[in-house]
ZAPA-260241 format. One record per atom (N, C-alpha, C): residue in three letters; y, x, z. Coordinates in steps of 0.001 Angstrom, whole numbers, padded with zeros to 6 digits, always signed. Each point is the difference from the previous one (the first is absolute). Layout:
N
ALAYXZ/...
//
This chain:
98
UNK+107508+122373+092048/UNK+000100-001480-000288/UNK-000545-000266-001388/UNK-000764-001097-000188/UNK-000669-000318-001198/UNK+001037-000739-000897/UNK+000143+000482-001236/UNK+000793-000637-000989/UNK-000571-001393-000300/UNK+000822-000950-000253/UNK-000459-001354-000340/UNK-000853-000070-001247/UNK+000264+000907-000931/UNK-000686+000087-001271/UNK-001184+000911+000041/UNK-001157-000562+000389/UNK-001281+000776+000187/UNK-000406+000573-001384/UNK+000481-000701-001074/UNK-000393+000468-001333/UNK+000630+001318-000306/UNK+001061+000371+000616/UNK+000593+001341-000213/UNK-000733+001101+000755/UNK-000735-000396+000917/UNK-000599+000999+001000/UNK-001475+000259-000355/UNK-000701-000922-000669/UNK-001316+000231-000289/UNK-000397-000465-001382/UNK-000924+000751-000564/UNK-000349-000312-001374/UNK-000856-001273-000021/UNK-000150-000548-001212/UNK-000762-001213-000252/UNK-001536+000257+000393/UNK-000488+001174-000436/UNK-001370+000337+000388/UNK-000215+000144+001513/UNK+001010+000603+000703/UNK-000172+000147+001371/UNK+000041-001420+000698/UNK+000849-000879-000440/UNK+000064-001343+000521/UNK-001374-000708-000203/UNK-000502+000152-001126/UNK-001269-000587-000397/UNK-001092+000492+000894/UNK-000028+001293+000217/UNK-001133+000577+000839/UNK+000232-000320+001471/UNK+001126-000041+000464/UNK+000298-000304+001460/UNK-000304-001445+000224/UNK+000400-000883-000835/UNK-000255-001445+000162/UNK-001429-000291-000072/UNK-000761+000567-000905/UNK-001523-000231-000135/UNK-000559+000408+001321/UNK+000312+001189+000587/UNK-000577+000419+001138/UNK+000430-000889+001244/UNK+001279-000436+000011/UNK+000449-000861+000999/UNK-000836-001301+000010/UNK-000170-000595-001138/UNK-000808-001293-000089/UNK-001380+000212+000445/UNK-000503+001169-000252/UNK-001420+000367+000590/UNK+000029+000058+001483/UNK+000980+000728+000510/UNK-000033+000254+001465/UNK+000412-001206+000845/UNK+000685-000932-000541/UNK+000331-001247+000742/UNK-001290-000782+000248/UNK-001047+000108-000767/UNK-001119-000679+000130/UNK-001173+000768+000610/UNK+000247+001288+000292/UNK-000990+000962+000407/UNK-000102+000111+001602/UNK-001200-000159+000422/UNK-000339+000226+001408/UNK-000550+001327+000339/UNK-000709+000560-001009/UNK-000633+001255+000214/UNK+000834+001092-000506/UNK-000438+001210+000182/UNK+000952+001152-000331/UNK-000567+000706-001304/UNK-000171-000794-001015/UNK-000526+000566-001231/UNK+001191+000226-000974/UNK+000199+001102-000485/UNK+001095+000378-000881/UNK+000002-000821-001364/UNK+001068-000304-000532/UNK+000086-000756-001280/UNK-000765+000555-001022/UNK+000003+001351-000137/UNK-000853+000641-001091/UNK-001456-000077+000106/UNK-000484-000410+001202/UNK-001374-000173+000163/UNK-000576-001476-000092/UNK+000854-000918-000209/UNK-000411-001448-000173/UNK-000538-000184-001424/UNK-000754-001046-000163/UNK-000526-000277-001413/UNK+001049-000322-000992/UNK-000259+000211-001237/UNK+000937-000138-001029/UNK+000531-001447-000196/UNK-000826-000958+000298/UNK+000446-001397-000083/UNK+001139-000262+001006/UNK-000224+000486+001204/UNK+000987-000246+001024/UNK+001296+000777-000294/UNK-000093+001200-000547/UNK+001170+000748-000422/UNK+000784-000679-001143/UNK-000738-000495-000997/UNK+000607-000777-001091/UNK+000754-001202+000468/UNK-000545-000705+001060/UNK+000659-001151+000466/UNK+001375+000387+000692/UNK-000047+001117+000759/UNK+001217+000504+000646/UNK+001019+000420-001134/UNK-000490+000656-000887/UNK+000934+000433-001089/UNK+000631-001198-000765/UNK-000923-001057-000212/UNK+000484-001212-000627/UNK+001114-000666+000759/UNK-000204-000169+001321/UNK+001064-000509+000783/UNK+001261+000759+000052/UNK-000193+001300+000079/UNK+001185+000898-000049/UNK+000771-000191-001317/UNK-000767-000027-001037/UNK+000572-000172-001391/UNK+000795-001239-000115/UNK-000543-001138+000569/UNK+000726-001314-000011/UNK+001238+000024+000780/UNK-000003+000698+001177/UNK+001170+000094+000822/UNK+001188+000778-000837/UNK-000440+001055-000633/UNK+001017+000715-000801/UNK+000467-000836-001136/UNK-000916-000658-000743/UNK+000444-000812-001117/UNK+000953-001129+000400/UNK-000293-000580+001199/UNK+000848-001116+000377/UNK+001189+000425+000856/UNK+000320+001342-000051/UNK+001119+000547+000689/UNK+000017-000322+001507/UNK-001127+000080+000573/UNK-000132-000210+001495/UNK-000215+001232+000699/UNK-000333+001117-000792/UNK-000490+001219+000696/UNK+001064+000650+000816/UNK+001233+000075-000618/UNK+001108+000706+000801/UNK+000296-000666+001285/UNK+000103-001319+000064/UNK+000211-000779+001147/UNK-001064+000246+001139/UNK-001251-000105-000500/UNK-001057+000173+000893/UNK-000087+001497+000514/UNK+000221+000894-000777/UNK+000004+001462+000385/UNK+001138+000244+001033/UNK+001127-000639-000263/UNK+001188+000218+000891/UNK-000276-000619+001394/UNK-000675-001185+000043/UNK-000283-000678+001240/UNK-001136+000874+000745/UNK-000905+000529-000715/UNK-001091+000839+000663/UNK+000609+001258+000577/UNK+000988+000604-000693/UNK+000588+001191+000455/UNK+000861-000325+001289/UNK+000809-001183-000177/UNK+000857-000377+001195/UNK-000820-000352+001223/UNK-001203-000516-000212/UNK-000800-000393+001150/UNK-000934+001123+000507/UNK+000032+001071-000746/UNK-000874+001183+000296/UNK-001479-000543+000188/UNK-000326-000792-001001/UNK-001385-000656-000053/UNK-001100+001060+000044/UNK-000991-000285+000924/UNK-001196+000929+000197/UNK-000842+000081-001230/UNK-000182-001113-000697/UNK-000901+000020-001211/UNK+000764+000734-001168/UNK+001256-000078+000019/UNK+000771+000665-001013/UNK-000050+001568+000232/UNK+000043+000335+001258/UNK-000104+001422+000412/UNK-001368+000566-000416/UNK-001056-000905+000213/UNK-001350+000494-000349/UNK+000016+000188-001585/UNK+000612-000918-000739/UNK-000014+000113-001384/UNK+000766+001260-000518/UNK+001051+000388+000718/UNK+000771+001224-000356/UNK-000925+001238+000267/UNK-000595+000033+001149/UNK-000836+001102+000328/UNK-001138+000159-000952/UNK-000666-001197-000436/UNK-001049+000117-000862/UNK+000380+000460-001340/UNK+001134-000498-000509/UNK+000627+000450-001262/UNK+000385+001439+000041/UNK+000526+000526+001110/UNK+000367+001394-000009/UNK-001356+000894+000020/UNK-000970-000490+000784/UNK-001265+000782+000107/UNK-000681+000007-001379/UNK-000044-001097-000655/UNK-000591-000132-001300/UNK+000644+000825-001108/UNK+001290-000041-000034/UNK+000813+000614-001017/UNK+000418+001382+000387/UNK-000204+000406+001178/UNK+000417+001369+000401/UNK+001289+000010+000586/UNK+000733-001093+000133/UNK+001256-000100+000664/UNK+001135+000773-000672/UNK-000198+001086-000686/UNK+001032+000750-000633/UNK+000687-000727-001105/UNK-000749-000860-000625/UNK+000544-000777-001202/UNK+001242-000807+000521/UNK-000128-000620+001162/UNK+001089-000745+000468/UNK+001279+000795+000141/UNK-000075+001139+000647/UNK+001108+000798+000229/UNK+000592+000593-001254/UNK-000861+000492-000911/UNK+000444+000531-001183/UNK+000748-001014-000816/UNK-000540-001197-000063/UNK+000580-001132-000778/UNK+001395-000367+000535/UNK+000056-000001+001339/UNK+001268-000353+000677/UNK+001025+001007-000353/UNK-000365+001244+000114/UNK+000899+001122-000328/UNK+000497-000074-001445/UNK-000905-000352-000926/UNK+000399-000096-001387/UNK+000990-001113-000268/UNK-000267-001152+000642/UNK+000878-001215-000170/UNK+001307+000218+000526/UNK+000141+000753+001107/UNK+001263+000263+000636/UNK+000960+000965-000853/UNK-000646+000721-000923/UNK+000719+000987-000763/UNK+000810-000685-001083/
//
């Protein structure tokens, strides 16, 4: 079961990266990874993600995406894990639990 406080479960950087990728994939019809799009498009996605975090909307959005098992969010997670090597997520979670 997901704790109501997403902030305790994921770092700010992870939220930022996942939201940027999510905002990219909701508008994406082709199967192009986030890391391969042009830098202007990436910056726009990062800008929107940053605004969501600044306006304290990120946790609510992430919780609803998790609850709905949103396909674009799942793509964002897979992309993030592939890009970062995936191990960072598990190592960080283990460190935070200690």
